[in-house]
VOGU-3710 file (C-alpha; in Angstrom, 3 decimals, decimal comma):
1> xxxxxxxxxx> 0,000/0,000/0,000  1,420/3,371/-1,006  1,343/6,055/1,675  4,374/8,160/0,719  5,166/9,098/-2,892  8,468/10,628/-3,934  8,787/12,887/-6,958  12,159/13,766/-8,485  11,963/17,117/-10,265  9,850/20,173/-9,455
11> xxxxxxxxxx> 9,322/21,342/-13,025  6,171/21,294/-15,128  5,702/17,526/-14,906  7,063/16,988/-11,404  4,905/19,568/-9,668  1,863/18,335/-11,622  2,459/14,753/-10,445  2,946/15,999/-6,873  -0,339/17,907/-7,068  -2,503/15,030/-8,299
21> xxxxxxxxxx> -0,864/12,598/-5,867  -1,596/14,904/-2,921  -5,104/15,530/-4,231  -5,688/11,764/-4,063  -4,698/11,753/-0,387  -1,063/10,648/-0,618  1,774/12,252/1,315  4,312/13,586/-1,195  7,996/14,450/-1,037  9,130/16,534/-4,031
31> xxxxxxxxxx> 12,899/16,702/-4,538  14,926/18,955/-6,803  18,582/20,036/-6,766  17,405/23,659/-6,861  15,624/25,272/-3,912  14,391/27,984/-6,303  12,847/25,309/-8,560  11,065/23,798/-5,556  9,687/27,211/-4,611  8,461/27,780/-8,186
41> xxxxxxxxxx> 6,940/24,310/-8,210  4,977/24,941/-5,020  3,789/28,301/-6,370  2,619/26,574/-9,539  0,651/24,032/-7,495  -0,899/26,815/-5,405  -1,860/28,675/-8,586  -3,428/25,536/-10,034  -5,459/25,117/-6,840  -6,611/28,747/-7,072
51> xxxxxxxxxx> -7,934/28,092/-10,590  -9,814/25,031/-9,316  -11,291/27,136/-6,504  -12,533/29,718/-9,039  -14,214/26,891/-10,952  -15,723/25,664/-7,659  -13,895/22,342/-7,998  -11,902/22,904/-4,807  -12,346/24,764/-1,523  -9,821/26,948/0,314
61> xxxxxxxxxx> -9,543/24,311/3,031  -8,970/21,679/0,339  -6,098/23,762/-1,042  -4,565/24,110/2,431  -4,781/20,354/3,007  -3,346/19,552/-0,427  -0,353/21,869/0,008  0,171/20,564/3,544  0,653/17,009/2,258  3,561/18,072/0,006
71> xxxxxxxxxx> 7,022/18,378/1,540  10,154/19,438/-0,362  13,871/18,740/-0,178  17,043/19,368/-2,162  18,503/16,043/-0,964  17,822/12,835/-2,891  18,525/10,887/0,323  15,295/12,315/1,788  13,406/9,882/-0,458  14,459/6,945/1,733
81> xxxxxxxxxx> 11,007/6,819/3,378  9,033/6,683/0,102  7,120/3,608/-1,093  7,169/4,625/-4,765  9,385/7,243/-6,403  8,496/8,850/-9,732  11,369/10,507/-11,601  10,330/13,520/-13,685  13,656/15,078/-14,642  14,718/16,429/-18,046
91> xxxxxxxxxx> 14,358/14,022/-21,000  18,057/13,123/-21,110  19,251/9,505/-21,129  22,505/10,034/-19,216  20,794/12,163/-16,563  18,058/9,591/-15,992  20,560/6,717/-15,732  22,535/8,721/-13,160  19,413/9,529/-11,139  18,246/5,904/-11,097
101> xxxxxxxxxx> 21,647/4,628/-10,012  21,499/7,109/-7,109  17,850/6,352/-6,284  18,722/2,659/-6,086  21,192/3,469/-3,303  18,950/5,760/-1,214  15,504/4,141/-1,629  14,394/1,425/0,777  14,809/-2,094/-0,693  11,072/-2,655/-1,265
111> xxxxxxxxxx> 10,470/0,747/-2,915  9,354/0,886/-6,550  11,126/3,255/-8,938  9,173/4,778/-11,832  10,189/7,094/-14,627  8,020/9,683/-16,361  10,154/9,437/-19,485  8,169/10,067/-22,645  10,375/8,027/-24,972  13,471/6,430/-23,382
121> xxxxxxxxxx> 13,842/2,661/-22,907  12,519/1,481/-19,536  14,661/-1,645/-19,886  17,806/0,494/-20,160  16,830/2,694/-17,196  16,005/-0,358/-15,071  19,421/-1,860/-15,829  21,065/1,115/-14,081  19,712/-0,265/-10,780  20,121/-3,442/-8,736
131> xxxxxxxxxx> 16,327/-3,780/-8,540  15,322/-3,830/-12,255  12,222/-5,897/-11,466  10,960/-2,954/-9,372  11,317/-0,351/-12,159  8,531/0,716/-14,551  7,492/3,538/-16,830  4,717/5,851/-15,650  4,307/8,487/-18,348  1,912/11,260/-17,335
141> xxxxxxxxxx> 0,561/13,733/-19,893  1,025/17,504/-19,696  -0,646/19,306/-17,940  -0,838/16,528/-15,370  -3,796/17,874/-13,323  -5,998/18,062/-16,447  -4,922/15,114/-18,610  -6,326/11,735/-17,605  -3,923/9,402/-19,435  -0,947/7,607/-17,916
151> xxxxxxxxxx> 1,038/5,347/-20,241  2,270/2,310/-18,326  5,421/0,733/-19,702  7,060/-2,394/-18,336  10,723/-3,046/-19,040  12,005/-6,490/-19,909  12,762/-7,030/-16,233  9,632/-5,433/-14,646  7,700/-7,894/-12,469  3,934/-8,384/-12,717
161> xxxxxxxxxx> 3,580/-7,337/-9,071  5,431/-4,069/-9,708  3,325/-3,267/-12,761  0,042/-3,987/-10,980  1,076/-1,668/-8,125  1,949/1,089/-10,596  -1,408/0,648/-12,347  -3,204/0,821/-8,975  -1,331/4,031/-8,109  -2,317/5,669/-11,409
171> xxxxxxxxxx> -5,953/4,731/-10,850  -5,846/6,030/-7,252  -4,661/9,345/-8,722  -7,728/9,407/-10,980  -5,898/8,481/-14,175  -6,645/6,020/-16,969  -3,739/3,565/-17,190  -2,979/2,219/-20,667  -0,146/-0,237/-21,241  2,231/0,247/-24,147
181> xxxxxxxxxx> 5,307/-1,668/-25,310  8,802/-0,576/-24,342  9,578/0,850/-27,778  10,919/4,353/-28,570  8,183/6,950/-27,997  5,736/4,377/-26,554  2,184/5,100/-27,837  1,473/8,831/-27,765  4,855/10,252/-28,770  5,396/7,570/-31,422
191> xxxxxxxxxx> 2,428/9,182/-33,214  2,449/12,776/-31,915  6,103/13,753/-32,349  6,379/12,782/-36,031  3,277/14,947/-36,614  4,910/17,894/-34,847  8,142/17,255/-36,741  6,206/17,209/-40,027  4,581/20,525/-39,085  8,102/21,954/-38,747
201> xxxxxxxxxx> 8,945/20,562/-42,194  5,824/22,284/-43,574  7,061/25,558/-42,053  10,649/24,895/-43,193  9,485/24,303/-46,770  7,239/27,373/-46,769  3,998/25,462/-47,239  2,236/27,942/-44,938  2,878/30,415/-42,137  2,820/29,088/-38,532
211> xxxxxxxxxx> -0,710/30,334/-37,833  -1,900/28,866/-41,116  -0,446/25,450/-40,298  -1,982/25,465/-36,831  -5,408/26,709/-37,935  -5,515/24,212/-40,819  -4,845/21,309/-38,451  -7,343/22,589/-35,878  -10,136/23,132/-38,391  -9,267/20,227/-40,676
221> xxxxxxxxxx> -8,700/17,513/-38,058  -10,650/18,892/-35,070  -7,584/19,162/-32,823  -7,934/21,620/-29,918  -4,433/23,006/-30,481  -2,278/23,273/-33,595  0,939/21,196/-33,710  3,299/24,199/-33,629  1,481/25,774/-30,683  1,573/22,395/-28,956
231> xxxxxxxxxx> 5,307/22,079/-29,632  5,887/25,458/-27,966  3,804/24,298/-25,014  5,726/21,013/-24,659  9,135/22,639/-25,215  11,034/22,422/-28,494  14,051/20,931/-26,735  11,855/18,106/-25,429  10,375/17,562/-28,902  13,864/17,383/-30,405
241> xxxxxxxxxx> 15,076/14,999/-27,698  12,163/12,636/-28,397  12,704/12,811/-32,175  16,356/11,902/-31,609  15,301/8,920/-29,489  12,910/7,787/-32,257  15,515/8,314/-34,982  18,335/6,588/-33,085  16,196/3,822/-31,637  14,279/2,863/-34,773
251> xxxxxxxxxx> 16,884/3,760/-37,406  14,295/4,991/-39,896  14,928/8,222/-41,831  11,273/9,212/-41,458  12,078/10,162/-37,855  14,925/12,532/-38,808  14,432/15,781/-36,854  13,549/18,740/-39,064  16,597/21,047/-39,489  14,414/24,029/-38,526
261> xxxxxxxxxx> 13,496/22,388/-35,208  17,193/21,797/-34,556  18,006/25,456/-35,347  15,295/26,786/-33,048  16,681/24,716/-30,169  20,240/25,848/-30,961  19,001/29,446/-30,816  17,467/28,854/-27,394  13,963/29,295/-28,829  12,406/26,559/-26,708
271> xxxxxxxxxx> 8,789/27,721/-26,627  6,683/29,163/-23,841  9,235/28,459/-21,116  11,899/30,612/-22,831  9,507/33,288/-24,111  10,212/32,453/-27,745  9,622/29,381/-29,877  7,651/29,225/-33,106  5,710/32,099/-31,526  6,773/34,920/-29,205
281> x> 5,310/34,977/-25,684
//
């Protein structure tokens, strides 16, 4: 039974996971190397609660209780009391392998280790630990408080018991748990990222202006948000990282990142979080 959930990373995904976990009644410990990032993360959660209060989906006392269940720390060792730990750091293979090797040392022996990776091999991440049977993928969608899907991915080594506990946790947090194979990009990003990449090719080749591409896809395919706007929301660096995982992992030229996407990332135009991406914010 999970009573204490650890979250590694206080960014967009990490603080969202912490919020929904606390909202479901779990005690949460959110860890980040930066105290400033933890402060921003808690402010983001408080702001999200305020929006729910305005919509009459939460009370002030509910907000106080939710925030009270979330503790923070800059020390990974603080996670030693957690039953399940969800890593939500930057989408970087080497970083995730390093974090999991460290988590393996500080977490209690029976603790499960999950990764929120959106594309990286769970089997490879699990192999960085001495408890690979207790490692699984738990990919939340952004924004976590609003999106109901969690992709569940079992590595080659993941035990049935581990996977059933991860599924139960997702359902306790009010999510729909859908299992996908441990292949690059899993389900959603295997389909979504090539579409975003193709939208960049359309822009690169001058097929239409950014607003034209987005409006055409919204009106022509009934999507709530155009692919270029969505890319800015996700972060162009994250989109590029996932395209590289697809290209390297599957070896098919159809996953080659668009040169324009690469240039935008090189320029530091990462989307909403940097104030400039395809659009200016």
